[in-house]
TORPA-4810 file (N, C-alpha, C, O; in nm, 3 decimals):
<nodes>
NODE_1_0.782_-0.243_-2.499_0.785_-0.267_-2.337_0.637_-0.200_-2.329_0.599_-0.123_-2.417_M
NODE_2_0.561_-0.232_-2.225_0.450_-0.199_-2.155_0.473_-0.104_-2.039_0.564_-0.139_-1.963_M
NODE_3_0.417_-0.004_-2.012_0.424_0.062_-1.922_0.375_0.004_-1.791_0.295_-0.089_-1.799_S
NODE_4_0.417_0.053_-1.655_0.331_-0.033_-1.566_0.193_0.011_-1.541_0.133_-0.064_-1.464_P
NODE_5_0.132_0.102_-1.580_0.019_0.179_-1.575_-0.058_0.068_-1.658_-0.157_0.000_-1.628_E
NODE_6_0.010_0.071_-1.759_-0.093_-0.003_-1.894_-0.087_-0.150_-1.859_-0.179_-0.219_-1.903_M
NODE_7_0.004_-0.207_-1.790_-0.004_-0.350_-1.727_-0.067_-0.372_-1.624_-0.108_-0.485_-1.598_M
NODE_8_-0.088_-0.275_-1.549_-0.224_-0.280_-1.440_-0.333_-0.272_-1.466_-0.420_-0.337_-1.408_Q
NODE_9_-0.362_-0.163_-1.589_-0.498_-0.164_-1.640_-0.513_-0.299_-1.712_-0.618_-0.355_-1.681_M
NODE_10_-0.452_-0.355_-1.783_-0.464_-0.483_-1.834_-0.507_-0.565_-1.771_-0.601_-0.636_-1.809_M
NODE_11_-0.425_-0.583_-1.611_-0.457_-0.699_-1.558_-0.579_-0.708_-1.484_-0.630_-0.813_-1.443_M
NODE_12_-0.638_-0.552_-1.465_-0.762_-0.567_-1.420_-0.871_-0.599_-1.491_-0.966_-0.666_-1.451_Q
NODE_13_-0.851_-0.537_-1.631_-0.948_-0.602_-1.734_-0.945_-0.731_-1.731_-1.053_-0.776_-1.693_M
NODE_14_-0.844_-0.835_-1.761_-0.840_-0.953_-1.768_-0.905_-1.045_-1.609_-0.964_-1.153_-1.603_M
NODE_15_-0.869_-0.964_-1.515_-0.947_-0.981_-1.377_-1.104_-1.020_-1.386_-1.163_-1.119_-1.344_A
NODE_16_-1.157_-0.883_-1.469_-1.277_-0.904_-1.439_-1.365_-0.983_-1.526_-1.486_-1.003_-1.511_Q
NODE_17_-1.275_-1.031_-1.634_-1.333_-1.151_-1.725_-1.308_-1.291_-1.654_-1.382_-1.389_-1.664_H
NODE_18_-1.229_-1.286_-1.603_-1.181_-1.438_-1.548_-1.294_-1.517_-1.478_-1.370_-1.453_-1.405_H
NODE_19_-1.312_-1.655_-1.495_-1.408_-1.712_-1.431_-1.405_-1.704_-1.286_-1.517_-1.686_-1.237_P
NODE_20_-1.298_-1.714_-1.194_-1.305_-1.686_-1.060_-1.285_-1.567_-1.026_-1.257_-1.547_-0.907_A
NODE_21_-1.292_-1.460_-1.114_-1.293_-1.324_-1.086_-1.125_-1.273_-1.004_-1.109_-1.174_-0.934_G
NODE_22_-1.020_-1.376_-1.041_-0.894_-1.350_-1.003_-0.791_-1.392_-1.101_-0.796_-1.509_-1.136_Q
NODE_23_-0.703_-1.318_-1.149_-0.602_-1.343_-1.266_-0.508_-1.454_-1.205_-0.469_-1.448_-1.088_M
NODE_24_-0.474_-1.558_-1.292_-0.362_-1.641_-1.270_-0.245_-1.600_-1.266_-0.206_-1.578_-1.381_P
NODE_25_-0.157_-1.575_-1.178_-0.040_-1.507_-1.145_0.077_-1.572_-1.173_0.174_-1.531_-1.108_T
NODE_26_0.103_-1.690_-1.273_0.219_-1.775_-1.270_0.304_-1.683_-1.415_0.264_-1.650_-1.526_A
NODE_27_0.417_-1.670_-1.353_0.514_-1.599_-1.437_0.509_-1.460_-1.431_0.587_-1.400_-1.504_G
NODE_28_0.440_-1.400_-1.366_0.445_-1.256_-1.283_0.597_-1.241_-1.218_0.666_-1.340_-1.193_M
NODE_29_0.630_-1.137_-1.199_0.712_-1.072_-1.111_0.654_-1.073_-0.976_0.533_-1.061_-0.958_A
NODE_30_0.749_-1.089_-0.871_0.674_-1.099_-0.730_0.633_-0.959_-0.715_0.530_-0.942_-0.650_D
NODE_31_0.678_-0.881_-0.748_0.649_-0.714_-0.704_0.520_-0.682_-0.776_0.449_-0.591_-0.733_G
NODE_32_0.488_-0.745_-0.875_0.337_-0.738_-0.911_0.251_-0.794_-0.878_0.141_-0.740_-0.879_M
NODE_33_0.269_-0.929_-0.836_0.183_-1.015_-0.773_0.124_-0.944_-0.645_0.004_-0.923_-0.628_Q
NODE_34_0.235_-0.906_-0.549_0.199_-0.860_-0.399_0.103_-0.755_-0.429_0.004_-0.753_-0.355_S
NODE_35_0.110_-0.661_-0.529_0.006_-0.536_-0.543_-0.123_-0.567_-0.577_-0.229_-0.524_-0.531_G
NODE_36_-0.093_-0.673_-0.692_-0.229_-0.717_-0.745_-0.321_-0.805_-0.634_-0.438_-0.790_-0.600_M
NODE_37_-0.238_-0.885_-0.600_-0.260_-1.009_-0.478_-0.370_-0.902_-0.353_-0.480_-0.944_-0.316_E
NODE_38_-0.318_-0.777_-0.309_-0.380_-0.729_-0.206_-0.488_-0.660_-0.241_-0.560_-0.621_-0.149_S
NODE_39_-0.528_-0.627_-0.388_-0.682_-0.610_-0.431_-0.682_-0.455_-0.374_-0.789_-0.408_-0.334_G
NODE_40_-0.559_-0.374_-0.371_-0.568_-0.247_-0.333_-0.472_-0.175_-0.438_-0.354_-0.202_-0.461_L
NODE_41_-0.546_-0.085_-0.491_-0.447_0.002_-0.594_-0.478_0.153_-0.579_-0.568_0.189_-0.503_S
NODE_42_-0.417_0.226_-0.640_-0.431_0.389_-0.633_-0.513_0.405_-0.703_-0.524_0.527_-0.712_L
NODE_43_-0.589_0.357_-0.768_-0.716_0.407_-0.868_-0.828_0.441_-0.742_-0.921_0.517_-0.771_E
NODE_44_-0.821_0.385_-0.601_-0.922_0.456_-0.522_-0.930_0.596_-0.512_-1.038_0.656_-0.514_V
NODE_45_-0.824_0.648_-0.503_-0.830_0.785_-0.464_-0.824_0.862_-0.587_-0.824_0.985_-0.585_I
NODE_46_-0.818_0.794_-0.692_-0.852_0.878_-0.820_-0.992_0.813_-0.856_-1.010_0.782_-0.973_F
NODE_47_-1.072_0.794_-0.781_-1.225_0.780_-0.809_-1.254_0.609_-0.854_-1.371_0.580_-0.882_G
NODE_48_-1.181_0.533_-0.858_-1.210_0.409_-0.929_-1.197_0.293_-0.842_-1.080_0.257_-0.830_K
NODE_49_-1.297_0.214_-0.768_-1.277_0.105_-0.707_-1.272_-0.009_-0.799_-1.381_-0.061_-0.825_A
NODE_50_-1.168_-0.058_-0.854_-1.152_-0.177_-0.926_-1.183_-0.316_-0.842_-1.226_-0.416_-0.901_A
NODE_51_-1.159_-0.314_-0.701_-1.168_-0.445_-0.632_-1.239_-0.365_-0.522_-1.173_-0.345_-0.420_S
NODE_52_-1.351_-0.322_-0.529_-1.423_-0.279_-0.400_-1.503_-0.404_-0.334_-1.536_-0.499_-0.405_A
NODE_53_-1.528_-0.401_-0.212_-1.599_-0.487_-0.120_-1.743_-0.500_-0.169_-1.811_-0.401_-0.197_A
NODE_54_-1.789_-0.636_-0.178_-1.955_-0.628_-0.202_-2.048_-0.538_-0.122_-2.155_-0.500_-0.169_P
NODE_55_-2.003_-0.502_0.005_-2.056_-0.389_0.115_-1.999_-0.318_0.144_-1.933_-0.358_0.239_E
NODE_56_-1.969_-0.181_0.112_-1.872_-0.111_0.184_-1.948_-0.048_0.317_-2.066_-0.016_0.311_M
NODE_57_-1.882_-0.036_0.417_-1.884_-0.011_0.551_-1.798_0.108_0.585_-1.700_0.117_0.512_T
NODE_58_-1.811_0.214_0.688_-1.697_0.319_0.709_-1.565_0.250_0.764_-1.460_0.312_0.754_P
NODE_59_-1.566_0.118_0.824_-1.444_0.050_0.856_-1.354_0.036_0.767_-1.234_0.064_0.762_D
NODE_60_-1.462_-0.034_0.663_-1.405_-0.062_0.532_-1.306_0.054_0.457_-1.188_0.057_0.422_K
NODE_61_-1.406_0.135_0.451_-1.346_0.252_0.377_-1.204_0.314_0.442_-1.104_0.338_0.374_V
NODE_62_-1.213_0.333_0.570_-1.129_0.373_0.656_-0.994_0.258_0.622_-0.885_0.298_0.580_Q
NODE_63_-1.015_0.158_0.641_-0.877_0.063_0.607_-0.840_0.066_0.431_-0.727_0.032_0.395_S
NODE_64_-0.915_0.096_0.357_-0.920_0.112_0.243_-0.829_0.218_0.185_-0.726_0.204_0.120_L
NODE_65_-0.886_0.319_0.223_-0.819_0.474_0.209_-0.678_0.486_0.268_-0.575_0.528_0.215_L
NODE_66_-0.704_0.428_0.419_-0.561_0.448_0.485_-0.456_0.367_0.411_-0.351_0.428_0.390_Q
NODE_67_-0.463_0.260_0.374_-0.392_0.168_0.265_-0.346_0.224_0.171_-0.225_0.214_0.147_A
NODE_68_-0.441_0.309_0.080_-0.404_0.345_-0.040_-0.321_0.491_-0.003_-0.245_0.526_-0.093_Q
NODE_69_-0.324_0.570_0.101_-0.234_0.665_0.154_-0.096_0.641_0.172_-0.006_0.699_0.110_L
NODE_70_-0.078_0.537_0.276_0.021_0.467_0.297_0.137_0.380_0.151_0.257_0.357_0.135_D
NODE_71_0.031_0.364_0.089_0.127_0.313_-0.036_0.139_0.438_-0.133_0.227_0.424_-0.218_R
NODE_72_0.074_0.550_-0.137_0.117_0.669_-0.209_0.262_0.729_-0.156_0.349_0.786_-0.221_L
NODE_73_0.258_0.693_-0.004_0.379_0.762_0.030_0.366_0.921_0.016_0.457_0.987_-0.035_G
NODE_74_0.277_0.964_0.052_0.304_1.123_0.065_0.282_1.172_0.200_0.162_1.183_0.227_N
NODE_75_0.370_1.208_0.303_0.358_1.203_0.414_0.246_1.344_0.475_0.195_1.359_0.586_P
NODE_76_0.238_1.417_0.373_0.138_1.529_0.372_-0.010_1.509_0.382_-0.089_1.591_0.429_R
NODE_77_-0.042_1.381_0.328_-0.179_1.353_0.300_-0.198_1.257_0.409_-0.124_1.163_0.437_L
NODE_78_-0.337_1.301_0.485_-0.379_1.216_0.594_-0.530_1.199_0.566_-0.594_1.282_0.502_V
NODE_79_-0.591_1.072_0.625_-0.754_1.058_0.642_-0.800_1.166_0.725_-0.761_1.208_0.834_L
NODE_80_-0.885_1.198_0.655_-1.002_1.302_0.756_-1.116_1.228_0.807_-1.097_1.113_0.847_G
NODE_81_-1.225_1.274_0.812_-1.367_1.237_0.875_-1.415_1.132_0.761_-1.396_1.144_0.639_A
NODE_82_-1.468_1.049_0.815_-1.566_0.950_0.754_-1.700_0.916_0.811_-1.704_0.883_0.930_I
NODE_83_-1.797_0.920_0.750_-1.910_0.931_0.786_-2.024_0.888_0.665_-2.002_0.862_0.547_G
NODE_84_-2.152_0.890_0.738_-2.255_0.874_0.634_-2.322_0.965_0.585_-2.319_1.062_0.661_E
NODE_85_-2.389_0.986_0.486_-2.467_1.060_0.408_-2.616_1.027_0.445_-2.652_0.911_0.468_A
NODE_86_-2.705_1.139_0.450_-2.868_1.087_0.454_-2.872_0.978_0.354_-2.931_0.880_0.398_P
NODE_87_-2.824_0.963_0.219_-2.871_0.864_0.165_-2.818_0.731_0.163_-2.854_0.645_0.083_D
NODE_88_-2.737_0.715_0.245_-2.675_0.605_0.271_-2.527_0.563_0.249_-2.468_0.467_0.298_G
NODE_89_-2.475_0.669_0.154_-2.338_0.628_0.081_-2.235_0.707_0.212_-2.280_0.792_0.289_S
NODE_90_-2.097_0.658_0.214_-2.012_0.697_0.285_-1.926_0.792_0.219_-1.887_0.782_0.103_I
NODE_91_-1.887_0.918_0.330_-1.818_1.025_0.271_-1.704_0.998_0.338_-1.695_0.936_0.444_I
NODE_92_-1.615_1.046_0.272_-1.437_1.027_0.324_-1.357_1.137_0.280_-1.337_1.161_0.161_A
NODE_93_-1.311_1.202_0.375_-1.204_1.317_0.315_-1.058_1.275_0.313_-1.008_1.207_0.403_E
NODE_94_-1.010_1.307_0.236_-0.830_1.294_0.250_-0.791_1.480_0.261_-0.824_1.565_0.178_I
NODE_95_-0.714_1.501_0.387_-0.671_1.634_0.414_-0.509_1.606_0.411_-0.436_1.506_0.417_R
NODE_96_-0.493_1.743_0.400_-0.334_1.756_0.411_-0.312_1.756_0.587_-0.403_1.750_0.671_T
NODE_97_-0.179_1.764_0.610_-0.141_1.746_0.756_-0.185_1.917_0.844_-0.199_1.938_0.965_V
NODE_98_-0.194_2.001_0.741_-0.243_2.133_0.801_-0.395_2.128_0.782_-0.451_2.237_0.780_D
NODE_99_-0.475_2.013_0.767_-0.596_2.029_0.764_-0.671_2.091_0.654_-0.790_2.122_0.667_G
NODE_100_-0.604_2.112_0.546_-0.693_2.167_0.429_-0.745_2.042_0.337_-0.675_1.953_0.289_A
NODE_101_-0.864_2.057_0.325_-0.940_1.949_0.216_-0.878_1.914_0.084_-0.872_2.011_0.008_L
NODE_102_-0.830_1.805_0.037_-0.772_1.770_-0.047_-0.865_1.701_-0.153_-0.862_1.733_-0.272_V
NODE_103_-0.942_1.613_-0.107_-1.057_1.516_-0.192_-1.153_1.487_-0.111_-1.134_1.467_0.009_Q
NODE_104_-1.275_1.482_-0.173_-1.380_1.412_-0.036_-1.451_1.329_-0.141_-1.496_1.368_-0.248_K
NODE_105_-1.454_1.201_-0.089_-1.495_1.110_-0.163_-1.641_1.048_-0.115_-1.677_1.047_0.003_L
NODE_106_-1.718_1.000_-0.222_-1.862_0.922_-0.172_-1.868_0.777_-0.240_-1.882_0.761_-0.361_A
NODE_107_-1.857_0.680_-0.153_-1.862_0.532_-0.170_-1.981_0.472_-0.157_-2.028_0.456_-0.045_F
NODE_108_-2.049_0.427_-0.275_-2.180_0.394_-0.262_-2.145_0.219_-0.196_-2.057_0.136_-0.220_N
NODE_109_-2.272_0.223_-0.101_-2.263_0.104_-0.043_-2.245_-0.025_-0.148_-2.152_-0.105_-0.160_R
NODE_110_-2.321_-0.017_-0.189_-2.353_-0.132_-0.314_-2.342_-0.100_-0.471_-2.428_-0.068_-0.553_F
NODE_111_-2.236_-0.114_-0.481_-2.134_-0.225_-0.505_-1.993_-0.169_-0.454_-1.893_-0.235_-0.484_P
NODE_112_-1.979_-0.062_-0.384_-1.863_0.004_-0.371_-1.810_0.094_-0.459_-1.689_0.115_-0.462_G
NODE_113_-1.890_0.151_-0.531_-1.823_0.231_-0.637_-1.778_0.380_-0.582_-1.835_0.423_-0.481_L
NODE_114_-1.699_0.440_-0.633_-1.665_0.571_-0.564_-1.674_0.702_-0.641_-1.669_0.685_-0.763_V
NODE_115_-1.684_0.801_-0.609_-1.686_0.931_-0.692_-1.663_1.057_-0.606_-1.704_1.071_-0.491_R
NODE_116_-1.595_1.144_-0.675_-1.532_1.260_-0.623_-1.689_1.368_-0.598_-1.790_1.376_-0.667_Q
NODE_117_-1.654_1.432_-0.482_-1.781_1.515_-0.446_-1.718_1.659_-0.381_-1.634_1.663_-0.291_I
NODE_118_-1.772_1.760_-0.440_-1.738_1.888_-0.407_-1.751_1.925_-0.241_-1.722_2.038_-0.201_D
</nodes>
């Protein structure tokens, strides 16, 4: 039996090669469909934007990361400051409720790639 992580990775690889850019969902469990159809995955927090928007804006980054944090379900993590860097990328912070920096991410506007920064 395939683990949920392996299934998600396989579904994302297949979605990248599907002509319409989306996977056919016939035969999948409803729980898997809702997560895949939303276009959001926890991979964004870990530096991989599998389904990023064509152009990222600070508002899109905020809604994307807030949805990821909500789905993660850790009450100690909150979204910190979101702003623009001089190079045009969007910088977002994930912090603890005490204000300690957990992770700082840079989103490239096109195509929405994510990387962790110091």
